[in-house]
TORRO-173362 format. One record per residue (C-alpha): residue in one letter; y, x, z; residue number from 1. Coordinates in steps of 0.001 Angstrom, whole numbers, m for minus. Example, Ala and Ser with C-alpha at 12.3 -4.5 7.8 and 13.67 -1.06 7.14 Angstrom:
REM residues 2
+-----+---------+---------+---------+-----+
! res !       y !       x !       z !   n !
+-----+---------+---------+---------+-----+
!   a !   m4500 !   12300 !    7800 !   1 !
!   s !   m1060 !   13670 !    7140 !   2 !
+-----+---------+---------+---------+-----+
***
This chain:
REM residues 106
+-----+---------+---------+---------+-----+
! res !       y !       x !       z !   n !
+-----+---------+---------+---------+-----+
!   m !   m8175 !   m6558 !   14375 !   1 !
!   e !   m7104 !  m10122 !   13783 !   2 !
!   f !   m5815 !   m9591 !   10336 !   3 !
!   s !   m8553 !   m8434 !    7995 !   4 !
!   k !   m8082 !   m5837 !    5278 !   5 !
!   k !   m9021 !   m8411 !    2635 !   6 !
!   q !   m6524 !  m10961 !    3967 !   7 !
!   f !   m3796 !   m8204 !    4095 !   8 !
!   e !   m4471 !   m7057 !     493 !   9 !
!   t !   m4368 !  m10633 !    m766 !  10 !
!   s !   m1185 !  m11365 !    1003 !  11 !
!   l !     383 !   m7986 !     m44 !  12 !
!   k !    m553 !   m8371 !   m3675 !  13 !
!   s !     817 !  m11977 !   m3730 !  14 !
!   k !    4155 !  m10846 !   m2159 !  15 !
!   l !    4429 !   m7837 !   m4534 !  16 !
!   a !    3590 !  m10027 !   m7592 !  17 !
!   q !    6530 !  m12324 !   m6742 !  18 !
!   k !    8819 !   m9342 !   m7034 !  19 !
!   a !    7516 !   m8352 !  m10497 !  20 !
!   s !    8744 !   m9438 !  m13852 !  21 !
!   a !    6195 !  m10857 !  m16321 !  22 !
!   a !    7369 !   m8456 !  m19034 !  23 !
!   q !    6469 !   m5305 !  m17040 !  24 !
!   s !    3298 !   m3273 !  m17526 !  25 !
!   e !     859 !   m3085 !  m14582 !  26 !
!   e !    1777 !     604 !  m14167 !  27 !
!   a !    5538 !    m194 !  m14086 !  28 !
!   i !    4932 !   m2940 !  m11555 !  29 !
!   l !    2851 !    m501 !   m9449 !  30 !
!   m !    5473 !    2201 !   m9472 !  31 !
!   k !    8233 !    m279 !   m8665 !  32 !
!   n !    6260 !   m1577 !   m5675 !  33 !
!   f !    5581 !    2011 !   m4476 !  34 !
!   k !    9240 !    2789 !   m4703 !  35 !
!   f !   10002 !    m314 !   m2680 !  36 !
!   f !    7906 !    1043 !     105 !  37 !
!   d !    9101 !    4648 !    m278 !  38 !
!   s !   12625 !    3959 !     873 !  39 !
!   d !   13668 !    7600 !    1186 !  40 !
!   n !   12430 !    8518 !   m2291 !  41 !
!   d !   10382 !   11437 !   m1155 !  42 !
!   s !    7224 !   10331 !   m3031 !  43 !
!   y !    5399 !    9449 !     253 !  44 !
!   i !    5276 !    6327 !    2413 !  45 !
!   n !    5347 !    7107 !    6109 !  46 !
!   f !    4400 !    4620 !    8839 !  47 !
!   n !    8024 !    3506 !    9527 !  48 !
!   e !    8590 !    2865 !    5766 !  49 !
!   w !    5266 !     936 !    5624 !  50 !
!   q !    6192 !   m1197 !    8538 !  51 !
!   r !    9775 !   m1981 !    7303 !  52 !
!   a !    8657 !   m2812 !    3772 !  53 !
!   l !    5930 !   m5167 !    4977 !  54 !
!   e !    8400 !   m6911 !    7264 !  55 !
!   k !   10909 !   m7271 !    4337 !  56 !
!   i !    8323 !   m8946 !    2103 !  57 !
!   g !    7167 !  m11251 !    4863 !  58 !
!   v !    3654 !   m9793 !    5545 !  59 !
!   v !    3174 !  m10366 !    9242 !  60 !
!   i !     847 !   m8183 !   11250 !  61 !
!   s !     511 !   m9375 !   14813 !  62 !
!   s !     463 !   m5955 !   16592 !  63 !
!   t !    1579 !   m2307 !   16097 !  64 !
!   e !   m1986 !   m1168 !   16626 !  65 !
!   d !   m3203 !   m3463 !   13802 !  66 !
!   m !    m368 !   m2153 !   11615 !  67 !
!   k !   m1397 !    1435 !   12339 !  68 !
!   q !   m5070 !     704 !   11591 !  69 !
!   l !   m4096 !    m735 !    8269 !  70 !
!   f !   m1883 !    2142 !    7456 !  71 !
!   g !   m4749 !    4490 !    8265 !  72 !
!   m !   m7055 !    2662 !    5824 !  73 !
!   y !   m4617 !    3434 !    2990 !  74 !
!   d !   m3905 !    6993 !    4108 !  75 !
!   l !   m7069 !    8336 !    2468 !  76 !
!   d !   m6436 !   11982 !    3060 !  77 !
!   q !   m5356 !   11386 !    6680 !  78 !
!   d !   m2109 !   13297 !    6375 !  79 !
!   s !      m4 !   10459 !    7963 !  80 !
!   l !    1552 !    9639 !    4562 !  81 !
!   i !     556 !    7410 !    1699 !  82 !
!   n !    1147 !    8895 !   m1688 !  83 !
!   y !    1271 !    7136 !   m5039 !  84 !
!   k !   m2411 !    7898 !   m5823 !  85 !
!   e !   m3570 !    6443 !   m2451 !  86 !
!   f !   m1284 !    3393 !   m2856 !  87 !
!   s !   m2508 !    2605 !   m6292 !  88 !
!   w !   m6190 !    3335 !   m5536 !  89 !
!   m !   m6416 !    1100 !   m2537 !  90 !
!   l !   m4449 !   m1790 !   m3940 !  91 !
!   y !   m5737 !   m1930 !   m7547 !  92 !
!   s !   m8964 !     m13 !   m7842 !  93 !
!   n !  m12182 !   m1962 !   m7860 !  94 !
!   k !  m14081 !    1174 !   m6706 !  95 !
!   p !  m14767 !    1774 !   m3011 !  96 !
!   f !  m12954 !    4464 !   m1081 !  97 !
!   t !  m16033 !    6748 !   m1278 !  98 !
!   h !  m15229 !    7257 !   m4930 !  99 !
!   f !  m11536 !    8229 !   m4449 ! 100 !
!   h !  m12028 !   11987 !   m4335 ! 101 !
!   q !  m14265 !   11875 !   m7422 ! 102 !
!   y !  m11294 !   10756 !   m9425 ! 103 !
!   y !   m8348 !   12415 !   m7638 ! 104 !
!   s !   m8286 !   15947 !   m6267 ! 105 !
!   y !   m5326 !   17431 !   m4277 ! 106 !
+-----+---------+---------+---------+-----+
***
């Protein structure tokens, strides 16, 4: 994959920060960003929503396969959807994925 996960996260966080207001709390910013991705408001981000949102904010991924691989990295429970817990954990937690299920149960 040409576009590394670290590069992607740096770019994504930068783009999302540009959309945020300085007066908002981190939680409010995170929820607003999740809702931006969740365009049908069903509390989940599917692959098509993921792809459209990234395109809208100008994060360029060179191939569909790379886009699918990145999506899979954030879909921690492998249900083909990214929920709010997965979105917030992967973007803003300093703990590795292996600790995710210690903090969140489904």
